[in-house]
GUMAR-137352 format. One record per residue: residue number from 1; x, y negated, z of N, C-alpha, C in turn. Coordinates in pm, 1 decimal, always signed. Atoms other than C-alpha are relative to their C-alpha. Last residue first. Layout:
PT num     n_c1     n_c2     n_c3    ca_c1    ca_c2    ca_c3     c_c1     c_c2     c_c3
PT NUM        X        Y        Z        X        Y        Z        X        Y        Z
...
//
This chain:
PT num     n_c1     n_c2     n_c3    ca_c1    ca_c2    ca_c3     c_c1     c_c2     c_c3
PT 105   +136.1     +2.5    -54.3  +9140.5  -9103.7  +4571.3    -90.6    -86.5    -82.8
PT 104    +74.9    +82.2    +95.5  +9464.9  -8986.6  +4416.4   -142.5     -0.7    +51.5
PT 103   +137.6    +42.5    -26.7  +9694.2  -8860.6  +4690.1    -51.3    -88.0   -114.0
PT 102    +55.1    -32.8   -130.4 +10020.2  -8673.8  +4716.6   -145.7    -37.5    +14.9
PT 101   +134.9    +56.8     +5.1 +10160.4  -8647.6  +4369.3    -65.5    +38.6   +131.4
PT 100    +97.4    -76.7    -74.7 +10528.3  -8585.5  +4434.3   -134.4    -71.3     -8.0
PT  99   +126.3    +70.1    -20.9 +10777.9  -8708.8  +4178.9    -95.5    +93.1    +71.7
PT  98    +84.3   -107.0    -50.9 +11134.9  -8588.1  +4200.0   -128.9    -69.2    +38.6
PT  97   +120.9    +15.9    -81.3 +11321.5  -8826.8  +3983.1    -55.8   +132.8    +44.4
PT  96   +118.5    -48.0    +69.8 +11673.6  -8757.4  +3860.4   -119.3     -7.4    +93.7
PT  95    +11.3   -143.9    +16.0 +11930.3  -8962.3  +4045.9   -126.7    +35.0    -75.2
PT  94    +85.9    -66.5    -97.3 +11990.1  -9331.2  +3992.7     +1.7   +150.0    -25.9
PT  93    -81.5    -30.3   -116.7 +12268.3  -9525.2  +3826.9    -79.2    +69.8   +108.0
PT  92   -130.7    -41.7    +46.9 +12018.8  -9677.7  +3589.4    +87.5    +19.4   +122.1
PT  91   -110.3    +20.2    -92.5 +11651.9  -9715.6  +3660.0   +127.1    +53.6    -64.0
PT  90   -130.7    -40.4    +50.5 +11335.3  -9752.3  +3464.3   +104.4    -23.9   +107.9
PT  89   -106.5     -3.3    -99.0 +10966.3  -9781.9  +3532.6   +129.7    +40.1    -68.1
PT  88   -129.0    -47.6    +49.7 +10665.7  -9876.8  +3326.1   +100.8     -0.2   +113.8
PT  87   -113.5    +57.3    -70.8 +10318.9  -9903.2  +3480.8   +127.5    +61.9    -57.0
PT  86   -130.1    -49.0    +46.6  +9997.5  -9848.3  +3288.8   +110.1    -73.7    +74.4
PT  85   -109.4    +80.6    -55.2  +9649.8  -9881.9  +3441.5   +130.5    +64.1    -44.7
PT  84   -133.6    -58.8     +5.2  +9347.4  -9753.6  +3250.2   +102.8    -98.6    +53.5
PT  83     -0.6   -118.4    -84.9  +8980.8  -9829.1  +3327.1   +136.9    +67.3     +4.0
PT  82    -20.8   -126.3    +69.0  +9000.5 -10181.4  +3191.7    +12.5   +115.1    +97.7
PT  81   +107.3    -38.3    +90.9  +9036.6 -10525.4  +3343.0    +37.5   +127.0    -73.4
PT  80    -49.4    -86.9   +107.4  +9250.0 -10586.4  +3648.8   -119.0    +41.4    -84.8
PT  79   +104.2    -42.3    +93.3  +9188.2 -10877.5  +3884.2    +64.0    +83.5   -110.2
PT  78   +124.1    +54.5    -55.8  +9393.9 -10960.8  +4193.0   -118.8    +43.4    -84.3
PT  77    +72.8    +85.3    +93.6  +9665.1 -10726.6  +4068.7   -127.7    -48.5    +67.0
PT  76   +109.6    +70.3    -67.4  +9933.3 -10555.9  +4273.4    -64.5    -92.4   -101.9
PT  75    +78.0    +86.1    +88.1 +10162.3 -10293.0  +4123.0   -110.9    -61.5    +84.1
PT  74   +125.0    +55.8    -52.4 +10435.7 -10136.4  +4334.2    -65.0    -85.5   -108.8
PT  73    +71.1    +68.0   +108.1 +10726.2  -9907.3  +4245.9   -134.2    -45.2    +54.8
PT  72   -104.6    +18.7   +100.8 +10974.9  -9797.5  +4512.9    -55.4    -73.9   -121.9
PT  71    -27.5   +140.9    +25.8 +10700.0  -9857.1  +4769.3   +112.1    -26.2    -97.9
PT  70    -17.6    +76.3   -124.3 +10683.7  -9509.6  +4922.1    +43.4   -144.2    -24.4
PT  69   -125.3    -38.7    -66.2 +10727.8  -9334.6  +4587.1    +31.5    -87.8   +120.0
PT  68    -58.0   -126.2    +45.9 +10445.4  -9518.8  +4407.6   +133.4    +21.5    +71.4
PT  67   -131.2    -15.4    -62.7 +10217.4  -9788.7  +4547.3    +51.9   +139.2    -35.5
PT  66    -52.1   -134.3    +22.5  +9919.6  -9902.0  +4340.7   +141.6     +3.2    +54.9
PT  65   -135.2    -19.9    -49.2  +9717.9 -10202.9  +4451.0    +38.3   +145.7    -19.8
PT  64    -55.5   -130.6    +32.4  +9406.1 -10337.9  +4280.7   +143.8     +7.2    +51.5
PT  63   -100.1    -35.6   -101.6  +9259.5 -10642.2  +4453.8    +53.2   +142.5    -19.1
PT  62    -48.7   +114.7    -76.4  +8956.8 -10655.7  +4223.8    +94.9    +52.7   +107.1
PT  61    -41.1    -27.4   -137.6  +8901.3 -10388.6  +3961.3    +47.0   -129.5    +63.7
PT  60    -86.2    +98.3    -65.6  +8708.0 -10442.8  +3639.2    +27.1    +43.9   +143.4
PT  59    -12.5    -22.3   -144.7  +8559.3 -10189.3  +3397.8    +96.6   -102.1    +58.0
PT  58    +37.1   +121.8    -72.0  +8491.2 -10342.9  +3051.6     +1.3    +18.0   +152.9
PT  57    -89.2   +111.4    +34.9  +8684.6 -10076.1  +2863.0    -30.3   -126.3    +79.2
PT  56     +5.9    +31.1   +142.5  +8497.6  -9801.2  +3047.6    +93.9   -116.9    -26.2
PT  55    -10.8   +136.0    +51.4  +8527.9  -9638.3  +3385.6    -10.1     -8.9   -150.7
PT  54   +135.1    +52.2    +18.6  +8404.3  -9318.8  +3544.0     -0.9   -139.8    -60.4
PT  53    +83.6    -88.7    +80.0  +8734.7  -9134.7  +3500.0   -137.9    -56.9    -29.4
PT  52   +121.5    -14.8    -79.7  +8958.0  -9416.7  +3623.5   -100.9    +75.1    -84.9
PT  51   +128.0    +24.9    +64.8  +9283.7  -9360.8  +3439.8   -115.7    +26.1    +94.7
PT  50   +109.5    -37.6    -87.9  +9633.5  -9393.5  +3581.3   -130.1    -36.0    -70.3
PT  49   +130.3    +36.6    +54.4  +9931.2  -9395.0  +3346.8   -105.5    +54.5    +95.2
PT  48   +112.3    -51.3    -76.5 +10285.0  -9401.1  +3481.8   -126.9    -46.6    -70.7
PT  47   +129.0    +69.0     +1.1 +10566.9  -9452.5  +3236.5   -100.4    +75.2    +85.4
PT  46   +126.1    -70.7    -11.4 +10932.3  -9356.4  +3246.4   -121.0    -90.3     -3.3
PT  45    +99.7    +94.2    +52.1 +11287.8  -9449.4  +3160.4   -133.2    +72.7     -4.6
PT  44   +135.1    -52.0    +16.8 +11551.9  -9267.8  +3366.6    -92.6   -112.3    -45.5
PT  43    +95.9   +102.4    +40.7 +11926.3  -9321.1  +3357.4   -135.0    +66.2    -24.9
PT  42    +51.2    +65.5   -120.5 +12173.5  -9102.9  +3551.9    -90.7   -117.8    -34.4
PT  41   -104.0    +13.2   -101.3 +12235.6  -8857.1  +3269.3    -56.7    -59.4   +127.0
PT  40   -126.8    -12.1    +71.0 +11961.8  -8926.4  +3017.5   +111.8    -24.7   +100.6
PT  39   -111.4     +5.7    -93.3 +11614.8  -8874.4  +3159.5   +126.5    +28.4    -79.7
PT  38   -120.5    -47.7    +65.7 +11313.4  -8955.4  +2944.5   +114.0    -19.2    +98.4
PT  37   -127.8    +70.7     -4.9 +11001.3  -8992.4  +3152.6   +104.0    +70.0    -86.2
PT  36    -89.7    -56.3   +100.5 +10633.3  -8908.3  +3168.9   +127.8    -81.5     +1.0
PT  35   -132.7    +61.2     +2.1 +10402.2  -8959.9  +3464.6    +81.6    +70.8   -105.7
PT  34   -104.3    -65.6    +78.0 +10028.5  -8895.7  +3454.4   +130.8    -76.3    +16.7
PT  33   -129.5    +65.7     +2.1  +9737.2  -8974.0  +3685.7   +100.6    +81.5    -78.1
PT  32    -98.3    -89.0    +61.6  +9367.5  -8892.3  +3651.1   +130.5    -78.1     -6.0
PT  31   -119.3    +50.9    +67.3  +9118.6  -9055.9  +3884.6    +79.9   +111.6    -65.6
PT  30    +19.9   +127.5    +69.3  +8762.5  -9011.7  +4015.0   +117.6    -48.0    -84.8
PT  29   +137.4    +15.1    +46.5  +8731.7  -8649.4  +4133.9    -17.3   -125.7    -85.7
PT  28    +94.4    -14.9   -109.7  +9106.0  -8605.2  +4153.3   -139.9    -14.7    -57.4
PT  27   +126.0    +72.6     +0.5  +9369.1  -8556.5  +3889.2    -83.2    +32.2   +123.0
PT  26    +83.6    -41.3   -112.9  +9730.9  -8465.9  +3848.1   -130.8    -75.5    -11.5
PT  25   +134.5    +55.8     -5.5  +9983.7  -8489.9  +3569.5    -74.6    +59.4   +118.6
PT  24    +77.0    -48.3   -114.1 +10357.0  -8449.4  +3526.4   -139.1    -60.3     -5.5
PT  23   +138.8    +44.2     +4.0 +10571.4  -8481.1  +3214.1    -72.3    +65.6   +116.9
PT  22    +89.1    -61.9    -96.9 +10948.4  -8458.3  +3202.6   -139.7    -59.1    -14.7
PT  21   +129.4    +66.2     -3.7 +11185.6  -8515.4  +2913.7    -84.2    +72.5   +103.5
PT  20   +115.7    -78.5    -39.7 +11553.5  -8428.0  +2932.1   -124.8    -86.5     -6.8
PT  19   +121.8    +80.5     -2.1 +11873.2  -8548.9  +2772.3   -115.6    +92.1    +35.8
PT  18   +114.9    -41.9    +79.6 +12190.8  -8360.4  +2859.5   -115.8    -98.3    +15.1
PT  17    +44.0   +110.2    +85.5 +12505.6  -8531.7  +2976.5   -122.0    +36.4    -82.6
PT  16    +30.8   +118.1    -78.6 +12594.1  -8311.0  +3274.2    -56.9   -114.3    -81.2
PT  15   +122.1    -25.5    -75.5 +12572.6  -7993.2  +3066.7    -41.5   -121.3    +81.6
PT  14   +112.2     -9.9    +94.8 +12829.2  -8124.4  +2817.9   -131.6    +18.8    +75.3
PT  13    +26.8   +134.4    +52.6 +13068.4  -8238.7  +3092.7   -114.5     +1.3   -100.4
PT  12    +65.3    +79.9   -103.6 +13037.7  -7906.2  +3274.5    -32.0   -138.8    -51.7
PT  11   +135.8    -51.2    -16.9 +13119.5  -7711.9  +2956.5    -77.0    -80.8   +103.4
PT  10    +77.0    +38.0   +118.5 +13424.7  -7928.1  +2878.6   -146.2    +42.1    +14.8
PT   9    +20.2   +145.4     -9.1 +13558.2  -7889.3  +3235.4    -83.8    -48.5   -117.6
PT   8    +95.8    +22.1   -107.8 +13503.2  -7511.3  +3217.1    -28.2   -149.1    +15.0
PT   7   +130.1    -37.9    +50.3 +13679.8  -7495.9  +2877.7   -108.6    -24.9   +104.8
PT   6    +47.2   +107.5    +87.3 +13974.7  -7691.2  +3016.1   -138.4    +30.5    -56.1
PT   5    +27.8   +115.5    -85.3 +14012.3  -7439.1  +3302.5    -53.3   -115.8    -82.5
PT   4   +129.2    -19.7    -67.5 +13982.9  -7142.9  +3063.6    -38.9   -119.0    +86.9
PT   3   +111.9     -4.9    +93.9 +14257.4  -7291.2  +2841.0   -133.8    +27.8    +68.5
PT   2    +54.7   +132.5    +24.8 +14497.3  -7393.0  +3120.2   -122.7     +5.3    -90.3
PT   1    +74.2    +45.8   -116.0 +14553.5  -7039.8  +3249.4    -64.7   -135.0    -25.8
//
């Protein structure tokens, strides 16, 4: 009786410690957004990349504000140069992300 019980505990512990990689992307008429992350147990290290489709290297944005996950991640820049915006994110002791792309305008 003990052997099957120990095997189940071992199997659950292996499955709970798996490494995963997620990649999500979405685009609108003017923007393309991507999120990629490595998830290891309850730690997540990710990157958001937003690209302005009509922009070039010398594109400039004034008062740029990006709010992700209802304010969990926020980027504010008075002046941003370039058509690409990169935002790193990481958390430890958190649950696996569920990212919803709701609006890229």
